[in-house]
C-alpha positions as CSV (number, residue, x, y, z in Angstrom):
1,M,-68.8,7.1,-6.0
2,R,-71.8,9.0,-6.4
3,T,-71.0,8.9,-9.9
4,L,-70.4,4.6,-10.0
5,R,-73.7,4.4,-8.2
6,L,-75.7,6.1,-10.3
7,A,-74.5,5.1,-13.8
8,R,-75.7,1.8,-11.6
9,I,-79.3,3.2,-11.1
10,A,-78.9,4.3,-14.8
11,A,-77.9,1.4,-15.6
12,E,-81.0,-0.6,-13.7
13,A,-83.9,1.7,-14.4
14,E,-82.5,1.6,-18.8
15,G,-83.3,-2.9,-18.5
16,M,-86.3,-2.5,-16.6
17,R,-87.7,0.1,-19.2
18,L,-86.5,-2.0,-22.3
19,R,-87.6,-5.8,-20.3
20,L,-91.2,-3.7,-19.7
21,Q,-90.9,-2.4,-23.6
22,A,-90.0,-5.5,-24.3
23,R,-93.5,-7.3,-22.7
24,R,-95.5,-4.7,-24.4
25,T,-94.3,-5.5,-27.4
26,A,-94.5,-9.0,-27.2
27,L,-98.3,-8.7,-26.9
28,R,-98.7,-6.4,-29.1
29,M,-97.5,-9.3,-31.5
30,A,-99.6,-11.4,-30.3
31,T,-103.0,-9.8,-29.6
32,G,-102.3,-9.1,-33.5
33,L,-101.6,-12.4,-34.4
34,I,-105.1,-12.9,-33.2
35,G,-106.8,-10.3,-34.6
36,L,-105.2,-11.5,-38.0
37,I,-106.5,-14.9,-37.3
38,F,-109.9,-14.0,-37.1
39,L,-110.0,-11.9,-39.8
40,G,-108.2,-14.6,-42.1
41,W,-111.1,-16.5,-40.8
42,A,-113.7,-13.5,-41.4
43,L,-112.5,-13.8,-45.3
44,A,-113.1,-17.7,-45.4
45,F,-116.7,-17.1,-44.2
46,A,-117.5,-14.0,-46.6
47,H,-116.1,-16.4,-49.4
48,V,-118.3,-19.3,-48.1
49,A,-120.8,-16.7,-48.0
50,V,-120.2,-14.9,-51.9
51,W,-120.5,-18.8,-52.6
52,Y,-123.8,-19.7,-51.2
53,W,-125.4,-16.4,-52.6
54,L,-124.1,-17.1,-56.6
55,R,-124.8,-20.8,-55.7
56,E,-128.9,-20.5,-54.4
57,G,-129.6,-17.1,-56.3
58,T,-132.1,-15.4,-53.6
59,D,-132.0,-18.0,-51.0
60,W,-130.4,-15.8,-48.2
61,A,-130.8,-18.4,-45.3
62,E,-126.8,-20.0,-45.8
63,P,-125.6,-17.1,-46.8
64,G,-127.3,-15.5,-44.2
65,T,-125.2,-17.3,-41.5
66,A,-122.4,-17.3,-43.1
67,L,-122.4,-13.7,-43.1
68,A,-123.5,-13.5,-39.6
69,V,-120.2,-15.5,-38.6
70,A,-118.1,-13.4,-40.8
71,G,-119.3,-10.1,-38.9
72,G,-118.9,-11.3,-35.8
73,D,-115.4,-12.7,-36.6
74,L,-115.0,-8.5,-38.2
75,V,-115.6,-7.3,-35.2
76,I,-113.5,-9.5,-32.8
77,A,-110.2,-8.8,-35.4
78,A,-111.2,-5.4,-35.2
79,C,-111.4,-5.4,-31.6
80,L,-108.1,-6.7,-31.2
81,V,-106.7,-4.5,-33.9
82,L,-107.3,-1.2,-32.0
83,L,-106.3,-2.9,-28.5
84,A,-102.6,-3.9,-30.2
85,A,-102.6,-0.5,-32.1
86,R,-104.1,1.4,-29.0
87,S,-100.7,0.0,-26.7
88,V,-98.9,3.1,-25.0
89,P,-96.2,2.2,-22.6
90,G,-97.2,1.9,-18.6
91,R,-96.6,3.5,-15.0
92,A,-93.9,1.6,-14.8
93,E,-92.1,2.1,-18.3
94,R,-92.3,5.8,-17.8
95,D,-91.2,5.8,-14.3
96,A,-88.3,3.8,-14.8
97,L,-87.5,5.9,-18.1
98,Q,-87.9,9.2,-15.4
99,V,-85.6,7.2,-12.9
100,R,-83.2,6.5,-15.8
101,Q,-82.8,10.1,-16.7
102,R,-82.6,11.8,-13.3
103,A,-79.2,9.7,-12.9
104,L,-77.8,10.3,-16.0
105,D,-77.8,13.7,-15.5
106,G,-77.1,12.9,-11.7
107,A,-73.8,11.6,-13.1
108,S,-73.3,14.0,-15.9
109,S,-73.4,17.0,-13.6
110,D,-70.8,15.1,-11.9
111,F,-68.8,14.3,-14.1
112,A,-68.9,18.0,-15.3
113,L,-67.9,19.0,-11.5
114,A,-64.8,16.9,-11.0
115,K,-64.4,18.6,-14.4
116,L,-64.7,22.3,-13.6
117,L,-62.5,21.0,-10.3
118,V,-59.6,19.7,-12.3
119,A,-59.4,22.5,-14.7
120,A,-58.9,24.7,-11.6
121,L,-56.8,22.9,-9.9
122,R,-54.5,22.0,-12.9
123,W,-54.8,26.3,-12.8
124,A,-54.0,26.9,-9.7
125,L,-50.9,23.9,-10.0
126,D,-49.9,26.5,-13.5
127,L,-49.6,29.3,-10.9
128,L,-47.9,27.7,-7.9
129,R,-44.8,26.5,-10.3
130,R,-44.4,30.3,-11.6
């Protein structure tokens, strides 16, 4: 009975860990996607700035504005991409992994004890038969 309870606890802990991992992965994907969108806009504004610079020669009023917007987009994109890359398992996810591991260790030790008892019982029955 204890082995089944430990197996159930291990399964519940693994389910929780997988749900938390899926949530973290979805958050990473969302922030990474938003960062890529900002990066795309930054590149678009950089192209606009280069176009203005080539068109106007030395007049930096319009290209400076476009470069400032592109620079701001690059900063936001970099922050979001770093946030997405830095995501690590949270405390609840690590705790669920530890609970699962302890439950599986307990269940496997119960199986090992049961296997040892069965082997000892067979040995004792063989001795009694002789």
